[in-house]
KOLVEX-985130 format. One record per residue (C-alpha): x, y, z; residue in one letter. Coordinates in nm, 3 decimals. Layout:
N
FITI        px        py        pz   drendo
FITI         X         Y         Z        A
...
end
This chain:
397
FITI        px        py        pz   drendo
FITI    13.435     3.293   -14.167        M
FITI    13.230     3.001   -14.044        I
FITI    12.848     3.038   -14.039        P
FITI    12.828     3.034   -13.656        L
FITI    13.076     3.319   -13.624        E
FITI    12.888     3.514   -13.891        T
FITI    12.568     3.474   -13.693        F
FITI    12.734     3.596   -13.370        R
FITI    12.873     3.906   -13.542        V
FITI    12.534     3.987   -13.694        A
FITI    12.359     3.939   -13.357        L
FITI    12.607     4.169   -13.179        R
FITI    12.550     4.434   -13.448        A
FITI    12.174     4.411   -13.404        L
FITI    12.197     4.435   -13.023        L
FITI    12.437     4.729   -13.043        R
FITI    12.185     4.930   -13.248        N
FITI    11.852     4.823   -13.096        K
FITI    11.647     5.123   -13.214        M
FITI    11.781     5.106   -13.569        R
FITI    11.718     4.731   -13.580        S
FITI    11.365     4.778   -13.449        F
FITI    11.283     5.048   -13.702        L
FITI    11.427     4.837   -13.983        T
FITI    11.219     4.535   -13.886        V
FITI    10.912     4.755   -13.840        L
FITI    10.959     4.905   -14.186        G
FITI    10.990     4.561   -14.343        I
FITI    10.678     4.438   -14.161        I
FITI    10.474     4.742   -14.265        I
FITI    10.599     4.726   -14.624        G
FITI    10.531     4.355   -14.667        V
FITI    10.199     4.386   -14.483        G
FITI    10.090     4.675   -14.704        A
FITI    10.173     4.482   -15.021        V
FITI     9.988     4.174   -14.896        I
FITI     9.688     4.387   -14.795        A
FITI     9.677     4.566   -15.131        M
FITI     9.700     4.240   -15.327        V
FITI     9.430     4.087   -15.108        A
FITI     9.205     4.390   -15.161        I
FITI     9.258     4.371   -15.536        G
FITI     9.177     4.001   -15.552        E
FITI     8.884     4.051   -15.319        G
FITI     8.754     4.330   -15.540        A
FITI     8.767     4.107   -15.845        K
FITI     8.584     3.830   -15.661        A
FITI     8.322     4.073   -15.530        Q
FITI     8.259     4.218   -15.877        V
FITI     8.225     3.869   -16.020        E
FITI     7.984     3.772   -15.743        A
FITI     7.788     4.093   -15.791        S
FITI     7.754     4.031   -16.164        F
FITI     7.655     3.669   -16.113        A
FITI     7.398     3.766   -15.847        S
FITI     7.200     3.948   -16.116        M
FITI     7.117     3.601   -16.237        G
FITI     7.326     3.431   -16.502        S
FITI     7.023     3.199   -16.537        N
FITI     6.773     3.487   -16.519        L
FITI     6.510     3.570   -16.780        L
FITI     6.285     3.875   -16.761        I
FITI     5.963     3.866   -16.965        V
FITI     5.818     4.208   -17.047        L
FITI     5.469     4.279   -17.186        P
FITI     5.417     4.415   -17.537        G
FITI     5.455     4.762   -17.688        S
FITI     5.172     5.010   -17.742        S
FITI     5.141     5.241   -18.045        T
FITI     4.955     5.574   -18.039        A
FITI     4.968     5.833   -18.317        G
FITI     5.267     5.662   -18.474        G
FITI     5.464     5.675   -18.146        A
FITI     5.569     5.336   -18.006        R
FITI     5.567     5.312   -17.629        G
FITI     5.830     5.040   -17.595        G
FITI     5.802     4.698   -17.429        F
FITI     5.602     4.707   -17.108        G
FITI     5.360     4.978   -17.223        S
FITI     5.087     4.736   -17.339        Q
FITI     4.965     4.453   -17.109        P
FITI     4.983     4.126   -17.301        T
FITI     5.094     3.878   -17.033        L
FITI     4.826     3.700   -16.832        T
FITI     4.816     3.510   -16.505        W
FITI     4.737     3.198   -16.708        D
FITI     5.062     3.260   -16.900        D
FITI     5.251     3.256   -16.570        L
FITI     5.088     2.931   -16.462        R
FITI     5.158     2.775   -16.804        A
FITI     5.528     2.874   -16.786        I
FITI     5.559     2.707   -16.446        R
FITI     5.378     2.395   -16.566        R
FITI     5.486     2.345   -16.929        E
FITI     5.846     2.473   -16.960        A
FITI     6.081     2.195   -16.836        P
FITI     6.389     2.421   -16.834        A
FITI     6.222     2.671   -16.597        V
FITI     6.277     2.616   -16.225        R
FITI     6.101     2.925   -16.089        Y
FITI     5.868     3.190   -16.230        A
FITI     5.730     3.490   -16.042        A
FITI     5.572     3.826   -16.116        V
FITI     5.693     4.164   -16.000        Q
FITI     5.424     4.430   -15.964        L
FITI     5.572     4.767   -15.869        R
FITI     5.451     5.097   -15.731        S
FITI     5.592     5.384   -15.526        N
FITI     5.438     5.452   -15.186        A
FITI     5.492     5.629   -14.855        Q
FITI     5.568     5.393   -14.567        L
FITI     5.497     5.508   -14.210        M
FITI     5.601     5.363   -13.877        S
FITI     5.490     5.506   -13.543        D
FITI     5.705     5.820   -13.570        D
FITI     5.888     5.806   -13.905        Q
FITI     5.801     5.785   -14.275        N
FITI     5.989     5.697   -14.592        W
FITI     5.902     5.691   -14.965        A
FITI     6.018     5.377   -15.145        T
FITI     5.921     5.123   -15.409        S
FITI     5.673     4.854   -15.313        V
FITI     5.676     4.526   -15.507        S
FITI     5.406     4.263   -15.514        G
FITI     5.546     3.916   -15.574        T
FITI     5.563     3.556   -15.452        S
FITI     5.823     3.344   -15.267        P
FITI     5.978     3.224   -15.597        E
FITI     6.100     3.577   -15.672        Y
FITI     6.352     3.566   -15.387        F
FITI     6.480     3.227   -15.505        S
FITI     6.526     3.363   -15.858        I
FITI     6.719     3.668   -15.735        R
FITI     6.905     3.469   -15.470        N
FITI     6.793     3.718   -15.204        W
FITI     6.787     3.587   -14.848        K
FITI     6.641     3.726   -14.528        T
FITI     6.874     3.849   -14.255        A
FITI     6.599     3.853   -13.991        H
FITI     6.253     3.706   -13.970        G
FITI     6.113     3.511   -14.264        R
FITI     6.047     3.561   -14.636        P
FITI     5.706     3.569   -14.799        L
FITI     5.521     3.236   -14.797        L
FITI     5.275     3.072   -15.035        D
FITI     5.017     3.096   -14.759        S
FITI     5.065     3.475   -14.754        D
FITI     4.979     3.491   -15.123        V
FITI     4.682     3.257   -15.091        E
FITI     4.531     3.449   -14.798        S
FITI     4.624     3.800   -14.923        S
FITI     4.800     3.853   -14.590        A
FITI     4.897     4.206   -14.494        K
FITI     5.262     4.123   -14.433        V
FITI     5.575     4.290   -14.571        V
FITI     5.946     4.213   -14.609        V
FITI     6.165     4.523   -14.594        L
FITI     6.505     4.615   -14.733        G
FITI     6.769     4.728   -14.485        Q
FITI     6.757     5.094   -14.590        T
FITI     6.383     5.112   -14.521        V
FITI     6.441     4.953   -14.180        V
FITI     6.713     5.208   -14.097        D
FITI     6.489     5.499   -14.195        K
FITI     6.176     5.378   -14.017        L
FITI     6.307     5.194   -13.712        Y
FITI     6.674     5.278   -13.663        G
FITI     6.824     5.032   -13.413        A
FITI     6.484     4.892   -13.309        V
FITI     6.403     4.535   -13.420        D
FITI     6.132     4.577   -13.689        P
FITI     6.006     4.217   -13.680        I
FITI     5.647     4.217   -13.559        G
FITI     5.619     4.595   -13.590        Q
FITI     5.340     4.760   -13.790        T
FITI     5.417     4.974   -14.093        V
FITI     5.149     5.158   -14.288        R
FITI     5.161     5.146   -14.668        I
FITI     4.917     5.390   -14.825        K
FITI     4.766     5.416   -14.477        N
FITI     4.701     5.039   -14.461        I
FITI     4.867     4.851   -14.171        P
FITI     5.112     4.572   -14.259        F
FITI     5.307     4.349   -14.024        E
FITI     5.684     4.337   -14.081        V
FITI     5.777     3.968   -14.100        V
FITI     6.125     3.984   -14.253        G
FITI     6.428     4.196   -14.337        V
FITI     6.639     4.114   -14.644        L
FITI     7.015     4.077   -14.630        E
FITI     7.198     4.397   -14.717        K
FITI     7.291     4.412   -15.086        K
FITI     7.447     4.760   -15.115        G
FITI     7.430     5.016   -15.392        Q
FITI     7.493     5.010   -15.763        S
FITI     7.774     5.213   -15.918        S
FITI     7.513     5.467   -16.025        T
FITI     7.377     5.515   -15.673        G
FITI     7.069     5.290   -15.692        Q
FITI     7.005     5.145   -15.347        D
FITI     6.916     4.778   -15.378        Y
FITI     6.805     4.779   -15.011        D
FITI     6.551     5.058   -15.055        D
FITI     6.236     4.856   -15.117        G
FITI     5.943     4.670   -14.963        A
FITI     5.787     4.341   -15.077        F
FITI     5.430     4.225   -15.018        V
FITI     5.229     3.926   -15.148        P
FITI     5.114     3.983   -15.506        Q
FITI     4.749     3.923   -15.412        S
FITI     4.772     4.184   -15.136        T
FITI     4.938     4.427   -15.373        F
FITI     4.644     4.400   -15.614        Q
FITI     4.377     4.448   -15.349        T
FITI     4.545     4.698   -15.115        K
FITI     4.824     4.882   -15.300        I
FITI     4.733     4.911   -15.665        Q
FITI     4.439     4.755   -15.850        G
FITI     4.517     4.484   -16.099        G
FITI     4.412     4.432   -16.462        L
FITI     4.197     4.125   -16.396        Q
FITI     4.343     3.851   -16.619        K
FITI     4.644     4.061   -16.732        F
FITI     4.966     4.109   -16.534        I
FITI     5.047     4.475   -16.472        S
FITI     5.417     4.405   -16.438        G
FITI     5.692     4.169   -16.549        T
FITI     5.764     3.798   -16.510        I
FITI     6.099     3.690   -16.364        F
FITI     6.214     3.341   -16.460        I
FITI     6.494     3.131   -16.314        G
FITI     6.621     2.854   -16.541        A
FITI     6.724     2.519   -16.399        T
FITI     7.090     2.609   -16.467        S
FITI     7.304     2.862   -16.650        T
FITI     7.351     2.620   -16.940        D
FITI     6.975     2.573   -16.977        S
FITI     6.894     2.946   -16.994        T
FITI     6.882     2.956   -17.374        V
FITI     6.665     2.643   -17.378        R
FITI     6.431     2.801   -17.122        A
FITI     6.406     3.116   -17.334        E
FITI     6.314     2.910   -17.641        T
FITI     6.054     2.712   -17.451        Q
FITI     5.894     3.024   -17.300        V
FITI     5.895     3.202   -17.638        T
FITI     5.728     2.910   -17.816        D
FITI     5.478     2.867   -17.532        L
FITI     5.375     3.235   -17.524        L
FITI     5.348     3.262   -17.903        R
FITI     5.124     2.957   -17.906        D
FITI     4.909     3.085   -17.619        R
FITI     4.879     3.431   -17.782        H
FITI     4.785     3.273   -18.118        H
FITI     5.065     3.445   -18.314        L
FITI     5.130     3.310   -18.663        D
FITI     5.480     3.261   -18.801        S
FITI     5.490     3.603   -18.968        S
FITI     5.377     3.799   -18.659        A
FITI     5.620     3.967   -18.423        E
FITI     5.629     3.870   -18.057        D
FITI     5.388     4.071   -17.842        D
FITI     5.632     4.037   -17.551        F
FITI     6.007     4.067   -17.494        S
FITI     6.244     3.834   -17.312        I
FITI     6.564     3.977   -17.163        R
FITI     6.841     3.722   -17.124        N
FITI     7.165     3.812   -16.946        L
FITI     7.343     3.535   -17.138        T
FITI     7.233     3.665   -17.481        D
FITI     7.583     3.798   -17.541        A
FITI     7.775     3.487   -17.432        D
FITI     7.771     3.297   -17.760        Q
FITI     8.049     3.169   -17.985        T
FITI     8.133     3.428   -18.251        G
FITI     8.000     3.721   -18.047        I
FITI     8.252     4.003   -18.002        R
FITI     8.193     4.247   -17.715        I
FITI     8.373     4.580   -17.678        A
FITI     8.456     4.672   -17.318        V
FITI     8.646     4.963   -17.156        P
FITI     8.996     4.831   -17.100        R
FITI     9.069     4.730   -16.740        G
FITI     8.760     4.864   -16.564        D
FITI     8.507     4.673   -16.351        A
FITI     8.302     4.564   -16.654        V
FITI     8.613     4.417   -16.816        D
FITI     8.712     4.233   -16.497        L
FITI     8.367     4.083   -16.447        A
FITI     8.298     3.982   -16.807        L
FITI     8.644     3.829   -16.850        S
FITI     8.553     3.581   -16.575        R
FITI     8.183     3.538   -16.644        L
FITI     8.171     3.491   -17.021        L
FITI     8.281     3.154   -17.154        K
FITI     8.215     3.172   -17.530        R
FITI     8.213     3.535   -17.643        A
FITI     8.530     3.730   -17.729        T
FITI     8.610     4.055   -17.544        L
FITI     8.753     4.342   -17.750        V
FITI     8.915     4.593   -17.514        R
FITI     8.899     4.961   -17.612        V
FITI     9.052     5.270   -17.456        D
FITI     8.737     5.482   -17.446        N
FITI     8.365     5.486   -17.517        Q
FITI     8.404     5.652   -17.857        A
FITI     8.626     5.368   -17.977        A
FITI     8.375     5.109   -17.861        G
FITI     8.084     5.285   -18.031        V
FITI     8.288     5.321   -18.351        A
FITI     8.351     4.945   -18.358        L
FITI     7.981     4.887   -18.294        L
FITI     7.874     5.117   -18.578        R
FITI     8.124     4.956   -18.813        A
FITI     7.989     4.611   -18.732        G
FITI     8.325     4.491   -18.598        Q
FITI     8.173     4.401   -18.261        V
FITI     7.829     4.270   -18.170        S
FITI     7.787     4.459   -17.845        A
FITI     7.933     4.726   -17.619        Y
FITI     7.942     4.668   -17.242        A
FITI     7.932     4.959   -16.998        A
FITI     7.732     5.081   -16.693        P
FITI     7.359     5.077   -16.762        R
FITI     7.304     5.460   -16.770        P
FITI     7.571     5.489   -17.039        V
FITI     7.410     5.212   -17.242        L
FITI     7.065     5.367   -17.214        L
FITI     7.202     5.697   -17.344        E
FITI     7.381     5.525   -17.630        L
FITI     7.077     5.313   -17.713        S
FITI     6.876     5.629   -17.780        A
FITI     7.139     5.726   -18.039        Q
FITI     7.154     5.380   -18.200        L
FITI     6.810     5.279   -18.334        P
FITI     6.738     4.909   -18.298        G
FITI     6.991     4.854   -18.020        S
FITI     6.902     4.640   -17.719        H
FITI     7.022     4.695   -17.359        V
FITI     7.069     4.395   -17.132        I
FITI     7.213     4.361   -16.783        G
FITI     7.230     4.587   -16.479        E
FITI     7.478     4.793   -16.280        A
FITI     7.750     4.668   -16.046        F
FITI     7.736     4.704   -15.671        A
FITI     7.962     4.932   -15.472        T
FITI     8.227     4.732   -15.280        I
FITI     8.333     4.837   -14.931        A
FITI     8.638     4.702   -14.746        F
FITI     8.727     4.728   -14.378        A
FITI     9.022     4.653   -14.152        A
FITI     8.970     4.425   -13.851        F
FITI     9.136     4.504   -13.516        V
FITI     9.060     4.294   -13.202        P
FITI     8.859     4.461   -12.927        K
FITI     9.070     4.631   -12.662        G
FITI     9.355     4.726   -12.894        H
FITI     9.273     5.095   -12.929        A
FITI     9.635     5.184   -12.999        G
FITI     9.656     4.936   -13.284        H
FITI     9.326     5.060   -13.424        L
FITI     9.450     5.419   -13.421        A
FITI     9.772     5.315   -13.595        Y
FITI     9.591     5.116   -13.864        V
FITI     9.343     5.400   -13.922        S
FITI     9.625     5.653   -13.952        E
FITI     9.816     5.425   -14.188        F
FITI     9.514     5.381   -14.414        L
FITI     9.439     5.754   -14.422        E
FITI     9.803     5.833   -14.502        E
FITI     9.803     5.569   -14.776        A
FITI     9.495     5.733   -14.933        K
FITI     9.625     6.087   -14.887        A
FITI     9.965     6.004   -15.039        S
FITI     9.803     5.855   -15.347        G
FITI     9.940     5.506   -15.279        A
FITI     9.599     5.340   -15.297        V
FITI     9.510     5.525   -15.618        Q
FITI     9.845     5.427   -15.771        Q
FITI     9.777     5.063   -15.684        F
FITI     9.433     5.082   -15.847        I
FITI     9.583     5.232   -16.162        E
FITI     9.879     4.993   -16.168        R
FITI     9.658     4.685   -16.141        T
FITI     9.405     4.813   -16.394        G
FITI     9.113     4.848   -16.152        L
FITI     8.983     5.161   -16.322        R
FITI     8.627     5.089   -16.218        G
FITI     8.712     5.152   -15.851        F
FITI     8.748     5.476   -15.656        K
FITI     8.922     5.564   -15.331        V
FITI     8.680     5.659   -15.054        A
FITI     8.716     6.018   -14.925        P
FITI     8.917     6.063   -14.605        S
FITI     8.726     6.092   -14.282        K
FITI     8.719     6.440   -14.122        P
FITI     8.939     6.466   -13.814        K
end
């Protein structure tokens, strides 16, 4: 049979059974579309996790003050003020590998608008802090050097605080009271979401460090009652920046070669060194992120936490990577251990349907709910090894 005749026969068969042909085509479209959507979601999830991990600051250093000792009990780093404002200025001026350096002074306070109130964390800092964390404003403006110099009563809010205090009202130019002191809202940060442990990165307020000391919480004169955040000039220069800052602070604090540091520097790239072996839970979000982020260290994948801890105790790996709460709990059981890093952000996905296509929207919504209810989404997550992700609960009808 010649190709043209074959085509005519096939066309007549399709036209003779229009409904069956339509349903067949529809099934193929839905099936292929679902596979494409699932693959896209999986790849998007990996990219989002990688971006979330990198946004913590692959070139970030956190300098903590020293440790206090009372009655034989050591308070841990941060319990004894040893960092000074002159130290901060020296780091900015004398460490070539440092691009930015800023303090973070923190306190909890009740914020009040005209008819609402909300308890949140208030941080005193400078414009460099937002450059270090790569945090941008969605509305208004960030803090300025002039705000710090003049001790201006201005505040930049996270999106959660805005939602709680102002709802749909534009907060820019509004007055919010912090510890009963009026501040002008000059900016709103871009939404950053939540960590996997429920910490809301958008639940916070930021004021100039000078204003924080005079209006929110008194300072310690020449000492910094907080931490110093440092942004290196690049990811590759992070180790060099850490060395420069360490040498500079030891020299400024007059520590001899036999004395321990009276400060601590946290480096998110500490683990990414040749010869370092890191145990990770096989296939979960930590595994996915570290496999893309780390360039020198070797990942050792384990089936459960106990296996990872066993390798750590036996000295077969140098570190164990997991969500921060897990690491903090394990650190208490392993004397001398050191926790670095933070938690991952929750990733939300949505389907886009053009305005005016209510029928299409209803169909897509029903399809997604059926896919979740049938276990198809969960099976995809398990099949692709995305064990760090969970299926959102179905919406009530």
